N, CA, C and O atoms as a GROMACS GRO file, in nm:
protein
  476
    1MET      N    1   0.085  -0.118   0.000
    1MET     CA    2   0.000   0.000   0.000
    1MET      C    3   0.089   0.124   0.000
    1MET      O    4   0.194   0.125   0.064
    2THR      N    5   0.048   0.224  -0.071
    2THR     CA    6   0.121   0.351  -0.074
    2THR      C    7   0.038   0.459  -0.007
    2THR      O    8  -0.082   0.470  -0.032
    3ASN      N    9   0.102   0.537   0.078
    3ASN     CA   10   0.035   0.645   0.150
    3ASN      C   11   0.117   0.772   0.138
    3ASN      O   12   0.237   0.767   0.108
    4LEU      N   13   0.054   0.884   0.161
    4LEU     CA   14   0.121   1.014   0.154
    4LEU      C   15   0.114   1.082   0.290
    4LEU      O   16   0.013   1.076   0.360
    5ILE      N   17   0.223   1.146   0.325
    5ILE     CA   18   0.229   1.230   0.445
    5ILE      C   19   0.270   1.369   0.399
    5ILE      O   20   0.366   1.384   0.323
    6GLU      N   21   0.200   1.468   0.446
    6GLU     CA   22   0.233   1.606   0.415
    6GLU      C   23   0.267   1.681   0.544
    6GLU      O   24   0.195   1.671   0.643
    7VAL      N   25   0.375   1.755   0.540
    7VAL     CA   26   0.409   1.847   0.648
    7VAL      C   27   0.420   1.982   0.579
    7VAL      O   28   0.520   2.011   0.513
    8ASN      N   29   0.318   2.063   0.593
    8ASN     CA   30   0.307   2.188   0.518
    8ASN      C   31   0.320   2.311   0.606
    8ASN      O   32   0.284   2.310   0.724
    9GLY      N   33   0.373   2.415   0.546
    9GLY     CA   34   0.378   2.544   0.615
    9GLY      C   35   0.479   2.551   0.727
    9GLY      O   36   0.454   2.613   0.830
   10ILE      N   37   0.594   2.488   0.708
   10ILE     CA   38   0.701   2.502   0.807
   10ILE      C   39   0.761   2.641   0.786
   10ILE      O   40   0.831   2.665   0.688
   11ASN      N   41   0.733   2.730   0.877
   11ASN     CA   42   0.776   2.870   0.864
   11ASN      C   43   0.908   2.892   0.937
   11ASN      O   44   0.922   2.858   1.054
   12VAL      N   45   1.004   2.949   0.866
   12VAL     CA   46   1.135   2.976   0.924
   12VAL      C   47   1.184   3.113   0.879
   12VAL      O   48   1.142   3.166   0.776
   13TYR      N   49   1.273   3.167   0.957
   13TYR     CA   50   1.344   3.289   0.921
   13TYR      C   51   1.487   3.246   0.894
   13TYR      O   52   1.552   3.188   0.981
   14ALA      N   53   1.538   3.276   0.774
   14ALA     CA   54   1.670   3.228   0.736
   14ALA      C   55   1.744   3.334   0.655
   14ALA      O   56   1.688   3.438   0.622
   15HIS      N   57   1.869   3.305   0.624
   15HIS     CA   58   1.958   3.403   0.560
   15HIS      C   59   2.011   3.354   0.426
   15HIS      O   60   2.131   3.363   0.400
   16HIS      N   61   1.922   3.302   0.342
   16HIS     CA   62   1.962   3.253   0.210
   16HIS      C   63   1.955   3.365   0.108
   16HIS      O   64   1.873   3.456   0.120
   17GLY      N   65   2.040   3.358   0.008
   17GLY     CA   66   2.036   3.455  -0.101
   17GLY      C   67   2.175   3.491  -0.148
   17GLY      O   68   2.274   3.472  -0.077
   18CYS      N   69   2.180   3.545  -0.268
   18CYS     CA   70   2.308   3.581  -0.329
   18CYS      C   71   2.355   3.720  -0.288
   18CYS      O   72   2.473   3.752  -0.302
   19MET      N   73   2.265   3.802  -0.240
   19MET     CA   74   2.301   3.940  -0.205
   19MET      C   75   2.351   3.949  -0.060
   19MET      O   76   2.303   3.877   0.027
   20ASP      N   77   2.448   4.039  -0.038
   20ASP     CA   78   2.502   4.058   0.098
   20ASP      C   79   2.392   4.094   0.197
   20ASP      O   80   2.395   4.049   0.312
   21GLU      N   81   2.296   4.174   0.153
   21GLU     CA   82   2.187   4.217   0.242
   21GLU      C   83   2.106   4.097   0.291
   21GLU      O   84   2.060   4.095   0.405
   22GLU      N   85   2.088   3.997   0.204
   22GLU     CA   86   2.011   3.880   0.244
   22GLU      C   87   2.083   3.800   0.351
   22GLU      O   88   2.020   3.742   0.440
   23GLU      N   89   2.214   3.798   0.343
   23GLU     CA   90   2.292   3.728   0.445
   23GLU      C   91   2.280   3.801   0.579
   23GLU      O   92   2.267   3.737   0.684
   24LYS      N   93   2.284   3.933   0.576
   24LYS     CA   94   2.278   4.012   0.700
   24LYS      C   95   2.138   4.020   0.758
   24LYS      O   96   2.119   4.000   0.878
   25ILE      N   97   2.040   4.051   0.672
   25ILE     CA   98   1.905   4.079   0.720
   25ILE      C   99   1.820   3.952   0.731
   25ILE      O  100   1.746   3.936   0.828
   26GLY      N  101   1.832   3.864   0.634
   26GLY     CA  102   1.751   3.743   0.633
   26GLY      C  103   1.612   3.768   0.578
   26GLY      O  104   1.580   3.878   0.535
   27GLY      N  105   1.531   3.664   0.580
   27GLY     CA  106   1.395   3.675   0.529
   27GLY      C  107   1.309   3.558   0.571
   27GLY      O  108   1.357   3.464   0.635
   28HIS      N  109   1.183   3.566   0.536
   28HIS     CA  110   1.086   3.464   0.573
   28HIS      C  111   1.074   3.358   0.462
   28HIS      O  112   1.074   3.389   0.343
   29TYR      N  113   1.065   3.233   0.507
   29TYR     CA  114   1.054   3.118   0.416
   29TYR      C  115   0.946   3.024   0.469
   29TYR      O  116   0.919   3.018   0.589
   30THR      N  117   0.885   2.953   0.376
   30THR     CA  118   0.792   2.846   0.410
   30THR      C  119   0.837   2.721   0.335
   30THR      O  120   0.874   2.728   0.218
   31VAL      N  121   0.834   2.608   0.403
   31VAL     CA  122   0.873   2.482   0.341
   31VAL      C  123   0.756   2.384   0.352
   31VAL      O  124   0.697   2.367   0.459
   32ASP      N  125   0.724   2.322   0.238
   32ASP     CA  126   0.621   2.217   0.233
   32ASP      C  127   0.689   2.086   0.196
   32ASP      O  128   0.776   2.082   0.109
   33VAL      N  129   0.649   1.978   0.262
   33VAL     CA  130   0.708   1.846   0.238
   33VAL      C  131   0.596   1.747   0.207
   33VAL      O  132   0.496   1.741   0.278
   34LEU      N  133   0.615   1.669   0.101
   34LEU     CA  134   0.524   1.561   0.065
   34LEU      C  135   0.604   1.432   0.059
   34LEU      O  136   0.702   1.423  -0.015
   35LEU      N  137   0.563   1.333   0.137
   35LEU     CA  138   0.636   1.207   0.145
   35LEU      C  139   0.546   1.092   0.101
   35LEU      O  140   0.432   1.081   0.145
   36LYS      N  141   0.599   1.007   0.016
   36LYS     CA  142   0.531   0.882  -0.022
   36LYS      C  143   0.593   0.772   0.061
   36LYS      O  144   0.715   0.756   0.064
   37THR      N  145   0.508   0.694   0.128
   37THR     CA  146   0.555   0.591   0.219
   37THR      C  147   0.446   0.484   0.231
   37THR      O  148   0.344   0.491   0.164
   38ASP      N  149   0.468   0.388   0.314
   38ASP     CA  150   0.366   0.288   0.344
   38ASP      C  151   0.350   0.285   0.496
   38ASP      O  152   0.432   0.227   0.567
   39PHE      N  153   0.244   0.347   0.544
   39PHE     CA  154   0.221   0.347   0.688
   39PHE      C  155   0.100   0.260   0.724
   39PHE      O  156   0.037   0.281   0.828
   40SER      N  157   0.069   0.162   0.640
   40SER     CA  158  -0.048   0.078   0.665
   40SER      C  159  -0.035  -0.004   0.794
   40SER      O  160  -0.136  -0.036   0.856
   41ALA      N  161   0.087  -0.036   0.835
   41ALA     CA  162   0.103  -0.110   0.962
   41ALA      C  163   0.050  -0.028   1.079
   41ALA      O  164  -0.001  -0.084   1.176
   42SER      N  165   0.063   0.104   1.070
   42SER     CA  166   0.017   0.189   1.181
   42SER      C  167  -0.135   0.189   1.196
   42SER      O  168  -0.187   0.227   1.301
   43PHE      N  169  -0.208   0.145   1.091
   43PHE     CA  170  -0.354   0.134   1.102
   43PHE      C  171  -0.391   0.037   1.213
   43PHE      O  172  -0.488   0.058   1.286
   44LYS      N  173  -0.311  -0.069   1.226
   44LYS     CA  174  -0.340  -0.173   1.325
   44LYS      C  175  -0.270  -0.147   1.458
   44LYS      O  176  -0.327  -0.170   1.565
   45THR      N  177  -0.146  -0.097   1.450
   45THR     CA  178  -0.066  -0.086   1.572
   45THR      C  179  -0.084   0.045   1.647
   45THR      O  180  -0.064   0.051   1.768
   46ASP      N  181  -0.123   0.151   1.575
   46ASP     CA  182  -0.132   0.285   1.634
   46ASP      C  183   0.001   0.323   1.701
   46ASP      O  184   0.003   0.385   1.807
   47ASP      N  185   0.112   0.284   1.636
   47ASP     CA  186   0.246   0.303   1.691
   47ASP      C  187   0.328   0.393   1.598
   47ASP      O  188   0.333   0.371   1.477
   48LEU      N  189   0.391   0.493   1.655
   48LEU     CA  190   0.471   0.589   1.579
   48LEU      C  191   0.584   0.521   1.502
   48LEU      O  192   0.624   0.570   1.397
   49ARG      N  193   0.634   0.410   1.553
   49ARG     CA  194   0.742   0.338   1.483
   49ARG      C  195   0.699   0.283   1.348
   49ARG      O  196   0.784   0.246   1.266
   50ASP      N  197   0.569   0.278   1.322
   50ASP     CA  198   0.517   0.223   1.197
   50ASP      C  199   0.480   0.331   1.095
   50ASP      O  200   0.406   0.304   1.000
   51THR      N  201   0.529   0.450   1.116
   51THR     CA  202   0.505   0.559   1.022
   51THR      C  203   0.625   0.654   1.025
   51THR      O  204   0.722   0.629   1.096
   52VAL      N  205   0.617   0.759   0.949
   52VAL     CA  206   0.723   0.860   0.949
   52VAL      C  207   0.689   0.964   1.056
   52VAL      O  208   0.576   1.014   1.061
   53ASP      N  209   0.785   0.995   1.139
   53ASP     CA  210   0.766   1.090   1.249
   53ASP      C  211   0.772   1.233   1.197
   53ASP      O  212   0.877   1.278   1.150
   54TYR      N  213   0.661   1.305   1.205
   54TYR     CA  214   0.655   1.444   1.157
   54TYR      C  215   0.754   1.533   1.231
   54TYR      O  216   0.806   1.629   1.174
   55VAL      N  217   0.778   1.502   1.357
   55VAL     CA  218   0.872   1.582   1.437
   55VAL      C  219   1.012   1.574   1.376
   55VAL      O  220   1.082   1.675   1.371
   56ALA      N  221   1.052   1.457   1.332
   56ALA     CA  222   1.184   1.440   1.270
   56ALA      C  223   1.193   1.518   1.138
   56ALA      O  224   1.296   1.578   1.108
   57ILE      N  225   1.086   1.517   1.061
   57ILE     CA  226   1.083   1.591   0.935
   57ILE      C  227   1.098   1.741   0.962
   57ILE      O  228   1.179   1.808   0.899
   58ASN      N  229   1.020   1.792   1.054
   58ASN     CA  230   1.026   1.934   1.091
   58ASN      C  231   1.165   1.973   1.141
   58ASN      O  232   1.216   2.079   1.106
   59LYS      N  233   1.224   1.888   1.223
   59LYS     CA  234   1.357   1.915   1.280
   59LYS      C  235   1.462   1.925   1.169
   59LYS      O  236   1.544   2.017   1.169
   60ILE      N  237   1.461   1.831   1.076
   60ILE     CA  238   1.558   1.834   0.966
   60ILE      C  239   1.542   1.961   0.883
   60ILE      O  240   1.641   2.026   0.850
   61VAL      N  241   1.419   1.995   0.850
   61VAL     CA  242   1.395   2.116   0.771
   61VAL      C  243   1.449   2.239   0.843
   61VAL      O  244   1.520   2.320   0.783
   62LYS      N  245   1.417   2.253   0.970
   62LYS     CA  246   1.462   2.371   1.045
   62LYS      C  247   1.614   2.375   1.057
   62LYS      O  248   1.674   2.482   1.046
   63GLU      N  249   1.677   2.262   1.081
   63GLU     CA  250   1.824   2.259   1.092
   63GLU      C  251   1.891   2.297   0.961
   63GLU      O  252   1.986   2.375   0.961
   64GLU      N  253   1.843   2.243   0.851
   64GLU     CA  254   1.904   2.275   0.722
   64GLU      C  255   1.874   2.417   0.678
   64GLU      O  256   1.959   2.482   0.616
   65MET      N  257   1.756   2.467   0.708
   65MET     CA  258   1.724   2.606   0.673
   65MET      C  259   1.808   2.704   0.751
   65MET      O  260   1.827   2.818   0.708
   66ALA      N  261   1.860   2.662   0.866
   66ALA     CA  262   1.945   2.750   0.948
   66ALA      C  263   2.087   2.762   0.893
   66ALA      O  264   2.162   2.850   0.934
   67ILE      N  265   2.125   2.674   0.800
   67ILE     CA  266   2.258   2.679   0.738
   67ILE      C  267   2.247   2.761   0.611
   67ILE      O  268   2.171   2.726   0.520
   68ARG      N  269   2.320   2.869   0.604
   68ARG     CA  270   2.310   2.961   0.491
   68ARG      C  271   2.349   2.895   0.358
   68ARG      O  272   2.447   2.822   0.349
   69SER      N  273   2.269   2.925   0.257
   69SER     CA  274   2.297   2.890   0.118
   69SER      C  275   2.268   3.011   0.033
   69SER      O  276   2.181   3.092   0.067
   70LYS      N  277   2.338   3.025  -0.075
   70LYS     CA  278   2.306   3.132  -0.169
   70LYS      C  279   2.176   3.102  -0.242
   70LYS      O  280   2.098   3.192  -0.272
   71LEU      N  281   2.153   2.974  -0.272
   71LEU     CA  282   2.037   2.934  -0.351
   71LEU      C  283   1.942   2.846  -0.269
   71LEU      O  284   1.986   2.759  -0.194
   72ILE      N  285   1.812   2.870  -0.285
   72ILE     CA  286   1.716   2.784  -0.218
   72ILE      C  287   1.715   2.645  -0.282
   72ILE      O  288   1.672   2.548  -0.219
   73GLU      N  289   1.761   2.634  -0.405
   73GLU     CA  290   1.777   2.503  -0.467
   73GLU      C  291   1.876   2.418  -0.388
   73GLU      O  292   1.856   2.298  -0.370
   74HIS      N  293   1.982   2.481  -0.340
   74HIS     CA  294   2.086   2.412  -0.264
   74HIS      C  295   2.033   2.363  -0.130
   74HIS      O  296   2.055   2.247  -0.093
   75VAL      N  297   1.964   2.448  -0.058
   75VAL     CA  298   1.912   2.408   0.073
   75VAL      C  299   1.804   2.301   0.056
   75VAL      O  300   1.795   2.209   0.138
   76GLY      N  301   1.722   2.311  -0.047
   76GLY     CA  302   1.620   2.209  -0.072
   76GLY      C  303   1.682   2.072  -0.096
   76GLY      O  304   1.632   1.971  -0.045
   77PHE      N  305   1.789   2.068  -0.173
   77PHE     CA  306   1.858   1.942  -0.200
   77PHE      C  307   1.920   1.885  -0.073
   77PHE      O  308   1.916   1.764  -0.050
   78ARG      N  309   1.978   1.973   0.009
   78ARG     CA  310   2.036   1.925   0.137
   78ARG      C  311   1.930   1.860   0.225
   78ARG      O  312   1.955   1.758   0.289
   79ILE      N  313   1.812   1.921   0.229
   79ILE     CA  314   1.703   1.866   0.310
   79ILE      C  315   1.668   1.725   0.261
   79ILE      O  316   1.652   1.633   0.341
   80LEU      N  317   1.654   1.709   0.129
   80LEU     CA  318   1.623   1.577   0.074
   80LEU      C  319   1.731   1.475   0.106
   80LEU      O  320   1.700   1.359   0.136
   81GLN      N  321   1.856   1.515   0.101
   81GLN     CA  322   1.965   1.423   0.134
   81GLN      C  323   1.958   1.378   0.279
   81GLN      O  324   1.984   1.262   0.310
   82ARG      N  325   1.922   1.468   0.369
   82ARG     CA  326   1.905   1.430   0.510
   82ARG      C  327   1.789   1.333   0.527
   82ARG      O  328   1.799   1.237   0.604
   83PHE      N  329   1.677   1.358   0.455
   83PHE     CA  330   1.565   1.264   0.462
   83PHE      C  331   1.611   1.125   0.420
   83PHE      O  332   1.581   1.026   0.487
   84ARG      N  333   1.684   1.119   0.308
   84ARG     CA  334   1.730   0.990   0.255
   84ARG      C  335   1.817   0.917   0.357
   84ARG      O  336   1.806   0.796   0.375
   85LYS      N  337   1.903   0.992   0.424
   85LYS     CA  338   2.000   0.933   0.516
   85LYS      C  339   1.940   0.898   0.653
   85LYS      O  340   1.980   0.801   0.716
   86GLU      N  341   1.843   0.978   0.699
   86GLU     CA  342   1.802   0.969   0.840
   86GLU      C  343   1.660   0.918   0.865
   86GLU      O  344   1.629   0.878   0.978
   87VAL      N  345   1.574   0.919   0.764
   87VAL     CA  346   1.434   0.884   0.788
   87VAL      C  347   1.402   0.752   0.717
   87VAL      O  348   1.410   0.743   0.594
   88ILE      N  349   1.365   0.654   0.794
   88ILE     CA  350   1.335   0.521   0.741
   88ILE      C  351   1.191   0.519   0.687
   88ILE      O  352   1.100   0.575   0.747
   89GLY      N  353   1.174   0.453   0.573
   89GLY     CA  354   1.040   0.428   0.521
   89GLY      C  355   0.993   0.522   0.411
   89GLY      O  356   0.884   0.502   0.356
   90ILE      N  357   1.072   0.622   0.376
   90ILE     CA  358   1.031   0.713   0.269
   90ILE      C  359   1.063   0.648   0.135
   90ILE      O  360   1.175   0.602   0.112
   91GLN      N  361   0.964   0.645   0.048
   91GLN     CA  362   0.983   0.591  -0.088
   91GLN      C  363   1.013   0.703  -0.188
   91GLN      O  364   1.096   0.686  -0.277
   92GLU      N  365   0.945   0.814  -0.173
   92GLU     CA  366   0.965   0.932  -0.257
   92GLU      C  367   0.941   1.055  -0.171
   92GLU      O  368   0.868   1.050  -0.071
   93ALA      N  369   1.002   1.166  -0.211
   93ALA     CA  370   0.982   1.290  -0.136
   93ALA      C  371   0.982   1.408  -0.232
   93ALA      O  372   1.057   1.411  -0.330
   94THR      N  373   0.896   1.504  -0.203
   94THR     CA  374   0.895   1.630  -0.274
   94THR      C  375   0.906   1.739  -0.169
   94THR      O  376   0.834   1.740  -0.069
   95ILE      N  377   0.996   1.831  -0.194
   95ILE     CA  378   1.013   1.944  -0.104
   95ILE      C  379   0.994   2.072  -0.183
   95ILE      O  380   1.044   2.085  -0.295
   96LYS      N  381   0.922   2.165  -0.124
   96LYS     CA  382   0.901   2.296  -0.185
   96LYS      C  383   0.952   2.400  -0.087
   96LYS      O  384   0.904   2.408   0.026
   97VAL      N  385   1.049   2.482  -0.131
   97VAL     CA  386   1.103   2.590  -0.050
   97VAL      C  387   1.053   2.720  -0.110
   97VAL      O  388   1.078   2.749  -0.227
   98ILE      N  389   0.982   2.797  -0.031
   98ILE     CA  390   0.920   2.922  -0.075
   98ILE      C  391   0.988   3.038  -0.006
   98ILE      O  392   0.994   3.044   0.117
   99LYS      N  393   1.039   3.131  -0.085
   99LYS     CA  394   1.102   3.252  -0.033
   99LYS      C  395   1.000   3.365  -0.046
   99LYS      O  396   0.963   3.404  -0.157
  100LEU      N  397   0.956   3.417   0.068
  100LEU     CA  398   0.854   3.521   0.068
  100LEU      C  399   0.918   3.658   0.047
  100LEU      O  400   1.026   3.687   0.098
  101SER      N  401   0.851   3.741  -0.029
  101SER     CA  402   0.896   3.878  -0.057
  101SER      C  403   1.042   3.884  -0.101
  101SER      O  404   1.123   3.949  -0.036
  102PRO      N  405   1.076   3.816  -0.208
  102PRO     CA  406   1.216   3.817  -0.253
  102PRO      C  407   1.259   3.956  -0.300
  102PRO      O  408   1.178   4.031  -0.354
  103PRO      N  409   1.385   3.989  -0.279
  103PRO     CA  410   1.433   4.123  -0.318
  103PRO      C  411   1.466   4.128  -0.467
  103PRO      O  412   1.582   4.140  -0.507
  104ILE      N  413   1.362   4.120  -0.549
  104ILE     CA  414   1.381   4.131  -0.693
  104ILE      C  415   1.301   4.252  -0.742
  104ILE      O  416   1.209   4.298  -0.674
  105ASP      N  417   1.337   4.301  -0.857
  105ASP     CA  418   1.273   4.421  -0.911
  105ASP      C  419   1.128   4.390  -0.947
  105ASP      O  420   1.102   4.319  -1.043
  106GLY      N  421   1.037   4.444  -0.870
  106GLY     CA  422   0.895   4.422  -0.895
  106GLY      C  423   0.824   4.378  -0.768
  106GLY      O  424   0.887   4.346  -0.668
  107ASN      N  425   0.692   4.376  -0.775
  107ASN     CA  426   0.610   4.336  -0.662
  107ASN      C  427   0.581   4.187  -0.676
  107ASN      O  428   0.487   4.147  -0.744
  108VAL      N  429   0.662   4.105  -0.610
  108VAL     CA  430   0.650   3.960  -0.619
  108VAL      C  431   0.624   3.905  -0.480
  108VAL      O  432   0.700   3.931  -0.386
  109HIS      N  433   0.516   3.828  -0.466
  109HIS     CA  434   0.482   3.772  -0.335
  109HIS      C  435   0.584   3.669  -0.290
  109HIS      O  436   0.627   3.671  -0.174
  110ASN      N  437   0.623   3.578  -0.381
  110ASN     CA  438   0.721   3.476  -0.343
  110ASN      C  439   0.783   3.413  -0.467
  110ASN      O  440   0.732   3.426  -0.579
  111VAL      N  441   0.893   3.345  -0.445
  111VAL     CA  442   0.952   3.257  -0.544
  111VAL      C  443   0.967   3.122  -0.476
  111VAL      O  444   0.980   3.114  -0.354
  112ALA      N  445   0.965   3.015  -0.555
  112ALA     CA  446   0.970   2.882  -0.494
  112ALA      C  447   1.041   2.784  -0.586
  112ALA      O  448   1.044   2.801  -0.708
  113ILE      N  449   1.098   2.682  -0.524
  113ILE     CA  450   1.153   2.569  -0.598
  113ILE      C  451   1.088   2.442  -0.543
  113ILE      O  452   1.053   2.436  -0.425
  114SER      N  453   1.074   2.344  -0.627
  114SER     CA  454   1.026   2.212  -0.586
  114SER      C  455   1.123   2.109  -0.639
  114SER      O  456   1.166   2.115  -0.754
  115ILE      N  457   1.157   2.015  -0.554
  115ILE     CA  458   1.245   1.905  -0.592
  115ILE      C  459   1.176   1.775  -0.554
  115ILE      O  460   1.127   1.759  -0.442
  116HIS      N  461   1.172   1.682  -0.649
  116HIS     CA  462   1.112   1.551  -0.625
  116HIS      C  463   1.222   1.447  -0.640
  116HIS      O  464   1.300   1.451  -0.734
  117GLU      N  465   1.227   1.353  -0.545
  117GLU     CA  466   1.329   1.249  -0.552
  117GLU      C  467   1.268   1.115  -0.513
  117GLU      O  468   1.191   1.104  -0.418
  118VAL      N  469   1.304   1.012  -0.591
  118VAL     CA  470   1.265   0.874  -0.559
  118VAL      C  471   1.381   0.814  -0.480
  118VAL      O  472   1.496   0.822  -0.523
  119PHE      N  473   1.352   0.753  -0.367
  119PHE     CA  474   1.456   0.700  -0.280
  119PHE      C  475   1.487   0.556  -0.313
  119PHE      O  476   1.573   0.495  -0.250
   0.00000   0.00000   0.00000
């Protein structure tokens, strides 16, 4: 059986960007995570060990977002690599990193990247 877990709207303040001001001032980001897994065993056991722990997902995202990158593509890839290495049971993962109010010429609400990986 295949199941999906979503951890959406992880809000963080981070210092990503190519401009010096972004490193100094920082900005607001939102991260959404979609995981394909099989948590059907948890239907019977009601045990956290039989599914993916949302707390672990949130922790990895926050830790990686705290490490400065020039590109949100870079930090998104790092997050996926941590999922692959540290979280058991993920079959596929999609991560979306959203940079709110980016400092680009024009009135832009956000820019975002999405990365999908099969484990």
